[in-house]
N, CA, C and O atoms as CSV, one atom per row, in Angstrom:
chain,resi,resn,atom,element,x,y,z
A,1,UNK,N,N,-20.059,6.212,-0.656
A,1,UNK,CA,C,-19.571,7.309,-2.034
A,1,UNK,C,C,-18.404,6.663,-2.672
A,1,UNK,O,O,-17.561,6.216,-1.895
A,2,UNK,N,N,-18.194,6.528,-3.952
A,2,UNK,CA,C,-17.118,6.217,-4.396
A,2,UNK,C,C,-15.816,7.127,-4.449
A,2,UNK,O,O,-15.914,8.349,-4.554
A,3,UNK,N,N,-14.660,6.510,-4.376
A,3,UNK,CA,C,-13.607,7.709,-3.972
A,3,UNK,C,C,-13.175,8.071,-5.366
A,3,UNK,O,O,-13.249,7.326,-6.343
A,4,UNK,N,N,-12.820,9.026,-5.350
A,4,UNK,CA,C,-12.512,10.132,-6.691
A,4,UNK,C,C,-10.940,9.553,-7.094
A,4,UNK,O,O,-10.142,9.269,-6.201
A,5,UNK,N,N,-10.699,9.455,-8.125
A,5,UNK,CA,C,-9.256,9.224,-8.596
A,5,UNK,C,C,-8.219,10.326,-8.136
A,5,UNK,O,O,-8.514,11.474,-7.801
A,6,UNK,N,N,-7.177,9.873,-8.171
A,6,UNK,CA,C,-6.159,11.294,-8.053
A,6,UNK,C,C,-6.019,11.903,-9.310
A,6,UNK,O,O,-6.210,11.295,-10.363
A,7,UNK,N,N,-5.640,13.270,-9.226
A,7,UNK,CA,C,-5.199,14.143,-10.572
A,7,UNK,C,C,-4.097,14.498,-10.186
A,7,UNK,O,O,-3.600,14.621,-9.066
A,8,UNK,N,N,-3.542,14.745,-11.761
A,8,UNK,CA,C,-2.123,14.757,-11.897
A,8,UNK,C,C,-2.106,15.987,-12.399
A,8,UNK,O,O,-3.080,16.403,-13.026
A,9,UNK,N,N,-1.027,16.726,-12.204
A,9,UNK,CA,C,-0.434,18.137,-12.533
A,9,UNK,C,C,1.190,18.415,-12.904
A,9,UNK,O,O,2.021,18.013,-12.090
A,10,UNK,N,N,1.660,19.120,-14.163
A,10,UNK,CA,C,2.908,19.265,-13.915
A,10,UNK,C,C,2.968,20.957,-14.680
A,10,UNK,O,O,2.117,21.648,-15.239
A,11,UNK,N,N,4.443,21.151,-14.354
A,11,UNK,CA,C,4.838,22.420,-14.849
A,11,UNK,C,C,6.030,22.186,-15.181
A,11,UNK,O,O,6.696,21.545,-14.368
A,12,UNK,N,N,6.722,22.647,-16.540
A,12,UNK,CA,C,8.103,22.622,-16.907
A,12,UNK,C,C,8.850,24.059,-16.813
A,12,UNK,O,O,8.406,25.018,-17.444
A,13,UNK,N,N,9.820,24.148,-16.128
A,13,UNK,CA,C,10.552,25.141,-15.878
A,13,UNK,C,C,11.947,24.951,-16.803
A,13,UNK,O,O,12.225,23.886,-17.353
A,14,UNK,N,N,12.856,26.279,-16.889
A,14,UNK,CA,C,14.080,26.360,-17.852
A,14,UNK,C,C,14.888,24.913,-17.612
A,14,UNK,O,O,15.533,24.365,-18.506
A,15,UNK,N,N,14.759,24.443,-16.397
A,15,UNK,CA,C,16.140,23.483,-16.156
A,15,UNK,C,C,15.661,22.271,-14.856
A,15,UNK,O,O,16.429,21.464,-14.331
A,16,UNK,N,N,14.151,22.449,-14.551
A,16,UNK,CA,C,13.828,21.235,-14.067
A,16,UNK,C,C,12.006,21.066,-14.210
A,16,UNK,O,O,11.334,21.928,-14.776
A,17,UNK,N,N,11.568,20.151,-13.759
A,17,UNK,CA,C,10.039,19.872,-13.758
A,17,UNK,C,C,9.371,19.669,-12.508
A,17,UNK,O,O,9.953,19.087,-11.593
A,18,UNK,N,N,8.312,20.057,-12.398
A,18,UNK,CA,C,7.535,19.793,-10.549
A,18,UNK,C,C,6.202,18.583,-11.302
A,18,UNK,O,O,5.354,19.138,-12.001
A,19,UNK,N,N,6.143,17.798,-11.214
A,19,UNK,CA,C,4.997,17.005,-11.087
A,19,UNK,C,C,4.205,17.010,-9.705
A,19,UNK,O,O,4.853,16.971,-8.660
A,20,UNK,N,N,2.832,17.058,-9.683
A,20,UNK,CA,C,2.162,16.628,-8.426
A,20,UNK,C,C,0.809,15.967,-8.634
A,20,UNK,O,O,0.029,15.938,-9.586
A,21,UNK,N,N,0.805,15.464,-7.460
A,21,UNK,CA,C,-0.573,14.195,-7.581
A,21,UNK,C,C,-1.543,14.870,-6.496
A,21,UNK,O,O,-0.946,15.253,-5.490
A,22,UNK,N,N,-2.675,15.047,-6.509
A,22,UNK,CA,C,-3.676,15.276,-5.819
A,22,UNK,C,C,-4.886,14.295,-5.656
A,22,UNK,O,O,-5.525,13.773,-6.569
A,23,UNK,N,N,-5.074,14.147,-4.288
A,23,UNK,CA,C,-6.002,13.259,-3.880
A,23,UNK,C,C,-7.408,14.000,-3.671
A,23,UNK,O,O,-7.677,14.059,-2.471
A,24,UNK,N,N,-8.421,14.607,-4.526
A,24,UNK,CA,C,-9.404,15.311,-4.403
A,24,UNK,C,C,-10.233,14.995,-3.149
A,24,UNK,O,O,-10.765,15.941,-2.569
A,25,UNK,N,N,-10.386,13.767,-2.689
A,25,UNK,CA,C,-10.944,13.266,-1.444
A,25,UNK,C,C,-10.116,13.820,-0.088
A,25,UNK,O,O,-10.766,14.471,0.729
A,26,UNK,N,N,-9.143,13.650,0.080
A,26,UNK,CA,C,-8.270,14.219,1.371
A,26,UNK,C,C,-7.156,15.204,1.237
A,26,UNK,O,O,-6.374,15.492,2.143
A,27,UNK,N,N,-7.150,15.744,-0.093
A,27,UNK,CA,C,-6.335,16.865,-0.199
A,27,UNK,C,C,-5.032,16.409,0.097
A,27,UNK,O,O,-4.315,17.299,0.554
A,28,UNK,N,N,-4.529,15.362,-0.013
A,28,UNK,CA,C,-3.337,14.890,0.075
A,28,UNK,C,C,-2.455,14.727,-1.273
A,28,UNK,O,O,-3.124,14.964,-2.278
A,29,UNK,N,N,-1.275,14.420,-1.495
A,29,UNK,CA,C,-0.621,13.918,-2.580
A,29,UNK,C,C,0.926,13.686,-2.378
A,29,UNK,O,O,1.543,13.235,-1.413
A,30,UNK,N,N,1.309,14.100,-3.489
A,30,UNK,CA,C,2.870,14.004,-3.806
A,30,UNK,C,C,3.236,14.805,-4.706
A,30,UNK,O,O,2.583,15.036,-5.723
A,31,UNK,N,N,4.363,15.325,-4.405
A,31,UNK,CA,C,5.249,16.383,-5.240
A,31,UNK,C,C,6.514,15.977,-5.715
A,31,UNK,O,O,7.341,15.778,-4.824
A,32,UNK,N,N,6.916,15.787,-6.952
A,32,UNK,CA,C,8.076,15.323,-7.388
A,32,UNK,C,C,8.932,16.519,-8.118
A,32,UNK,O,O,8.327,17.392,-8.741
A,33,UNK,N,N,9.908,16.521,-8.049
A,33,UNK,CA,C,10.823,17.697,-8.474
A,33,UNK,C,C,11.686,16.775,-9.479
A,33,UNK,O,O,11.994,15.697,-8.972
A,34,UNK,N,N,12.007,16.918,-10.414
A,34,UNK,CA,C,12.581,16.163,-11.733
A,34,UNK,C,C,13.707,17.254,-11.994
A,34,UNK,O,O,13.437,18.375,-12.425
A,35,UNK,N,N,14.937,16.844,-11.707
A,35,UNK,CA,C,16.129,17.817,-11.940
A,35,UNK,C,C,17.004,17.163,-13.618
A,35,UNK,O,O,16.977,16.050,-14.145
A,36,UNK,N,N,17.475,18.044,-13.891
A,36,UNK,CA,C,17.853,17.723,-15.143
A,36,UNK,C,C,19.345,16.446,-15.026
A,36,UNK,O,O,19.606,15.602,-15.883
A,37,UNK,N,N,19.890,16.613,-14.087
A,37,UNK,CA,C,20.834,15.460,-13.842
A,37,UNK,C,C,19.925,14.195,-13.401
A,37,UNK,O,O,20.556,13.276,-12.879
A,38,UNK,N,N,18.510,14.024,-13.541
A,38,UNK,CA,C,18.043,12.837,-13.177
A,38,UNK,C,C,17.575,12.700,-11.923
A,38,UNK,O,O,16.692,11.881,-11.670
A,39,UNK,N,N,18.101,13.466,-11.027
A,39,UNK,CA,C,17.722,13.492,-9.651
A,39,UNK,C,C,16.113,13.598,-9.385
A,39,UNK,O,O,15.504,14.324,-10.170
A,40,UNK,N,N,15.395,12.977,-8.402
A,40,UNK,CA,C,13.761,13.227,-8.355
A,40,UNK,C,C,13.872,13.383,-6.898
A,40,UNK,O,O,14.416,12.553,-6.169
A,41,UNK,N,N,13.289,14.572,-6.469
A,41,UNK,CA,C,12.865,14.750,-5.104
A,41,UNK,C,C,11.286,14.365,-5.113
A,41,UNK,O,O,10.465,14.606,-5.998
A,42,UNK,N,N,11.111,13.754,-3.979
A,42,UNK,CA,C,9.670,13.448,-3.829
A,42,UNK,C,C,9.130,13.448,-2.144
A,42,UNK,O,O,9.462,12.711,-1.216
A,43,UNK,N,N,8.122,14.650,-2.201
A,43,UNK,CA,C,7.799,15.003,-1.112
A,43,UNK,C,C,6.200,14.451,-0.967
A,43,UNK,O,O,5.469,14.224,-1.931
A,44,UNK,N,N,5.807,14.281,0.524
A,44,UNK,CA,C,4.432,13.798,0.795
A,44,UNK,C,C,3.931,14.990,1.230
A,44,UNK,O,O,4.480,15.593,2.152
A,45,UNK,N,N,2.570,15.570,0.463
A,45,UNK,CA,C,2.121,16.740,0.823
A,45,UNK,C,C,0.519,16.536,1.084
A,45,UNK,O,O,-0.257,15.746,0.547
A,46,UNK,N,N,0.279,17.581,2.154
A,46,UNK,CA,C,-1.120,17.832,2.731
A,46,UNK,C,C,-1.468,19.533,2.075
A,46,UNK,O,O,-0.651,20.439,2.242
A,47,UNK,N,N,-2.563,19.708,1.463
A,47,UNK,CA,C,-2.903,20.549,0.504
A,47,UNK,C,C,-4.348,21.211,0.970
A,47,UNK,O,O,-5.073,20.447,1.607
A,48,UNK,N,N,-4.798,22.418,0.747
A,48,UNK,CA,C,-5.965,22.865,1.277
A,48,UNK,C,C,-6.919,22.845,0.263
A,48,UNK,O,O,-6.576,22.398,-0.831
A,49,UNK,N,N,-8.143,23.281,0.441
A,49,UNK,CA,C,-9.250,22.966,-0.358
A,49,UNK,C,C,-9.064,24.034,-1.782
A,49,UNK,O,O,-9.896,24.103,-2.686
A,50,UNK,N,N,-8.033,24.661,-1.732
A,50,UNK,CA,C,-7.855,25.841,-3.115
A,50,UNK,C,C,-6.798,25.597,-3.833
A,50,UNK,O,O,-6.251,26.394,-4.596
A,51,UNK,N,N,-6.305,23.875,-3.487
A,51,UNK,CA,C,-5.042,23.565,-4.390
A,51,UNK,C,C,-5.588,23.535,-5.843
A,51,UNK,O,O,-4.773,24.021,-6.627
A,52,UNK,N,N,-6.681,23.123,-6.399
A,52,UNK,CA,C,-6.956,23.170,-7.806
A,52,UNK,C,C,-6.584,24.724,-8.511
A,52,UNK,O,O,-5.812,25.011,-9.426
A,53,UNK,N,N,-7.365,25.465,-7.776
A,53,UNK,CA,C,-7.274,27.173,-8.066
A,53,UNK,C,C,-5.839,27.517,-8.152
A,53,UNK,O,O,-5.331,27.901,-9.206
A,54,UNK,N,N,-5.079,27.359,-6.863
A,54,UNK,CA,C,-3.596,27.777,-6.882
A,54,UNK,C,C,-2.635,27.219,-7.864
A,54,UNK,O,O,-1.707,27.896,-8.307
A,55,UNK,N,N,-2.920,25.606,-8.310
A,55,UNK,CA,C,-2.388,25.219,-9.396
A,55,UNK,C,C,-2.804,25.983,-10.689
A,55,UNK,O,O,-1.925,26.477,-11.396
A,56,UNK,N,N,-4.065,26.088,-11.001
A,56,UNK,CA,C,-4.462,26.482,-12.227
A,56,UNK,C,C,-3.680,28.151,-12.271
A,56,UNK,O,O,-3.420,28.613,-13.382
A,57,UNK,N,N,-3.381,28.890,-11.136
A,57,UNK,CA,C,-3.460,30.001,-11.173
A,57,UNK,C,C,-1.294,29.878,-11.181
A,57,UNK,O,O,-0.611,30.841,-11.530
A,58,UNK,N,N,-0.926,29.066,-10.910
A,58,UNK,CA,C,0.806,28.759,-11.067
A,58,UNK,C,C,0.970,28.135,-12.809
A,58,UNK,O,O,2.015,27.625,-13.214
A,59,UNK,N,N,0.026,28.268,-13.458
A,59,UNK,CA,C,-0.011,27.426,-14.669
A,59,UNK,C,C,0.548,26.465,-14.713
A,59,UNK,O,O,1.503,26.314,-15.474
A,60,UNK,N,N,0.076,25.458,-13.840
A,60,UNK,CA,C,0.168,24.167,-14.048
A,60,UNK,C,C,-0.516,23.438,-15.030
A,60,UNK,O,O,-1.552,24.022,-15.348
A,61,UNK,N,N,-0.302,22.189,-15.748
A,61,UNK,CA,C,-1.015,22.061,-16.698
A,61,UNK,C,C,-1.507,20.593,-16.183
A,61,UNK,O,O,-1.080,20.138,-15.121
A,62,UNK,N,N,-2.597,19.756,-17.146
A,62,UNK,CA,C,-2.851,18.221,-16.672
A,62,UNK,C,C,-1.701,17.530,-17.231
A,62,UNK,O,O,-1.096,17.795,-18.270
A,63,UNK,N,N,-1.465,16.489,-16.282
A,63,UNK,CA,C,-0.403,15.691,-16.427
A,63,UNK,C,C,-0.936,14.071,-16.689
A,63,UNK,O,O,-1.926,13.687,-16.065
A,64,UNK,N,N,-0.412,13.380,-17.397
A,64,UNK,CA,C,-0.873,12.077,-17.700
A,64,UNK,C,C,-0.298,11.023,-16.624
A,64,UNK,O,O,0.895,11.153,-16.348
A,65,UNK,N,N,-0.941,10.102,-16.056
A,65,UNK,CA,C,-0.678,9.541,-14.805
A,65,UNK,C,C,0.459,8.491,-15.198
A,65,UNK,O,O,1.357,8.289,-14.381
A,66,UNK,N,N,0.455,7.962,-16.154
A,66,UNK,CA,C,1.612,7.088,-16.516
A,66,UNK,C,C,2.972,7.883,-16.361
A,66,UNK,O,O,3.866,7.404,-15.663
A,67,UNK,N,N,3.132,9.085,-17.002
A,67,UNK,CA,C,4.270,10.021,-16.910
A,67,UNK,C,C,4.549,10.343,-14.980
A,67,UNK,O,O,5.635,10.262,-14.405
A,68,UNK,N,N,3.737,10.561,-14.599
A,68,UNK,CA,C,4.170,10.581,-13.010
A,68,UNK,C,C,4.471,9.611,-12.293
A,68,UNK,O,O,5.298,9.634,-11.381
A,69,UNK,N,N,3.572,8.320,-12.788
A,69,UNK,CA,C,4.203,6.817,-12.179
A,69,UNK,C,C,5.344,6.563,-12.758
A,69,UNK,O,O,6.083,5.917,-12.015
A,70,UNK,N,N,5.840,6.831,-13.885
A,70,UNK,CA,C,7.151,6.584,-14.009
A,70,UNK,C,C,8.497,7.422,-13.420
A,70,UNK,O,O,9.632,6.970,-13.268
A,71,UNK,N,N,7.983,8.858,-13.121
A,71,UNK,CA,C,8.797,9.489,-12.085
A,71,UNK,C,C,9.110,8.960,-10.967
A,71,UNK,O,O,10.230,8.804,-10.482
A,72,UNK,N,N,7.786,8.600,-10.434
A,72,UNK,CA,C,7.632,8.003,-8.860
A,72,UNK,C,C,8.371,6.667,-8.844
A,72,UNK,O,O,9.141,6.454,-7.908
A,73,UNK,N,N,8.204,5.749,-9.799
A,73,UNK,CA,C,8.951,4.593,-9.612
A,73,UNK,C,C,10.530,4.765,-9.444
A,73,UNK,O,O,11.188,3.938,-8.814
A,74,UNK,N,N,11.093,5.881,-10.041
A,74,UNK,CA,C,12.639,6.107,-9.918
A,74,UNK,C,C,13.235,6.599,-8.504
A,74,UNK,O,O,14.406,6.657,-8.128
A,75,UNK,N,N,11.902,6.972,-7.774
A,75,UNK,CA,C,12.359,7.323,-6.395
A,75,UNK,C,C,12.151,6.215,-5.448
A,75,UNK,O,O,11.842,6.566,-4.309
A,76,UNK,N,N,12.244,5.100,-5.648
A,76,UNK,CA,C,12.060,3.873,-4.704
A,76,UNK,C,C,13.525,3.329,-5.033
A,76,UNK,O,O,13.931,2.293,-4.508
């Protein structure tokens, strides 16, 4: 069976934004918190099977893979 591509989500708050990458095959991924001063926190995550419902309930929207990768590159 072919592997599914990761899915990307984001939510913008008043003074920071959160971007999330979810691998739907393994329910693992990465959370990025982008602060107004440019600092980016990166956290490796393990999600449960309800992650997509949770993100929708928390009003996350789809995010472009390039936007996520741009921020991720700044963490290295």
